[in-house]
C-alpha positions, -999 to 999 in steps of 0.1 A, spaced: -133 -11 59 -103 10 70 -69 0 56 -37 18 66 -6 14 45 25 20 66 62 14 67 91 24 89 110 33 57 103 53 26 106 40 -10 89 7 -5 58 13 -25 35 27 2 18 53 -19 17 31 -50 -1 4 -29 -25 29 -14 -35 43 -48 -39 10 -65 -59 -6 -36 -81 24 -35 -87 21 -73 -96 -16 -69 -119 -10 -39 -136 18 -58 -147 -8 -84 -167 -24 -55 -180 6 -36 -172 43 -28 -136 46 -16 -116 75 -1 -79 77 0 -66 98 29 -31 112 23 -16 114 58 20 116 45 38 149 49 51 145 13 15 145 1 24 121 -27 -11 108 -32 -25 143 -35 2 152 -60 -7 120 -79 -44 130 -80 -38 166 -91 -47 157 -128 -81 145 -115 -78 112 -134 -79 88 -105 -112 69 -101 -116 76 -64 -115 106 -41 -83 117 -24 -83 140 6 -57 154 30 -58 142 66 -70 176 77 -98 176 51 -110 140 56 -131 139 88 -162 154 72 -159 130 42 -153 97 59 -190 88 65 -197 91 28 -174 62 18 -175 25 23 -138 19 22 -110 42 36 -74 38 26 -48 57 46 -15 65 31 5 71 62 38 90 66 70 69 64 87 62 97 57 66 120 65 68 157 55 38 179 25 58 193 13 66 157 16 29 149 -5 21 179 -31 46 168 -32 31 133 -36 -3 147 -65 7 169 -83 27 141 -78 3 112 -93 -31 102 -60 -40 84 -25 -27 83 -5 -34 51 33 -32 54 48 -30 19 85 -40 16 109 -45 -12 132 -76 -13 161 -54 -3 176 -68 29 176 -34 46 138 -30 38 131 -65 51 150 -58 83 130 -26 88 97 -45 82 106 -70 108 113 -42 132 79 -27 124 62 -60 131 80 -63 164 63 -30 174 30 -42 161 30 -77 177 20 -66 213 -9 -46 198 -26 -77 185 -33 -59 152 -45 -74 119 -16 -69 95 -1 -84 63 32 -79 45 31 -71 8 63 -78 -12 68 -50 -37 92 -40 -65 100 -76 -72 124 -80 -102 115 -112 -120 150 -113 -135 165 -121 -101 159 -145 -72 156 -116 -47 118 -119 -46 118 -156 -40 145 -152 -13 126 -125 4 94 -145 4 112 -174 19 127 -152 46 93 -138 55 76 -172 54 103 -187 77 97 -158 101 60 -169 100 47 -134 90 13 -131 74 18 -122 37 -2 -116 6 -1 -145 -18 11 -123 -47 41 -100 -51 40 -67 -68 64 -66 -98 91 -40 -105 76 -22 -135 85 11 -153 47 17 -155 45 20 -117 73 46 -117 58 67 -145 20 65 -139 21 91 -111 35 117 -136 5 112 -158 -19 112 -128 -32 77 -136 -32 42 -121 -10 17 -137 -37 0 -158 -43 34 -176 -6 39 -184 4 30 -220 29 2 -214 26 -34 -224 34 -47 -189 10 -23 -171 -19 -48 -171 3 -73 -152 9 -47 -125 -28 -39 -122 -37 -76 -121 -14 -81 -91 -31 -53 -71 -65 -67 -81 -54 -100 -66 -43 -82 -34 -77 -65 -32 -96 -97 -37 -76 -113 -9 -85 -84 14 -122 -85 6 -127 -123 6 
């Protein structure tokens, strides 16, 4: 299965989603994460060599692809419409992470307007949801009213997600009491994809 994580805006949890979905899928079968982002965030995250899956640059990935069952592509933020079309054609699923921030939601809707004519399989993932506010519920309601396909779970706003890249680990391996909650949410997303 080829899954591309994409967004027209940075800072919405694209790399975090790519890393954690790759970690979940690796528990099922060999998984490759291709870092196609110019910032090379996934490659930086993997430099400690503690991630449970293989990470490659876009340039270094063609020879590797046939060795893996699952491919996750961490795309660059703000892809051009032609790049979105290429992703749509080459992927089994596009995941569009978005925060509950109104500007991020608006950008997500714009991305979907570009995707709709392509008849692509996509789902929206609500990320960085602060349980202390109603923003997540309000954002989910907005997206549901727009009749957009969404994952059933939201990804919570956790310090462990912010700090785990610095240690080169996924959230479940970060020493924080709320880290297992973050991991459980990505496991739920992974199960929803594989079902």
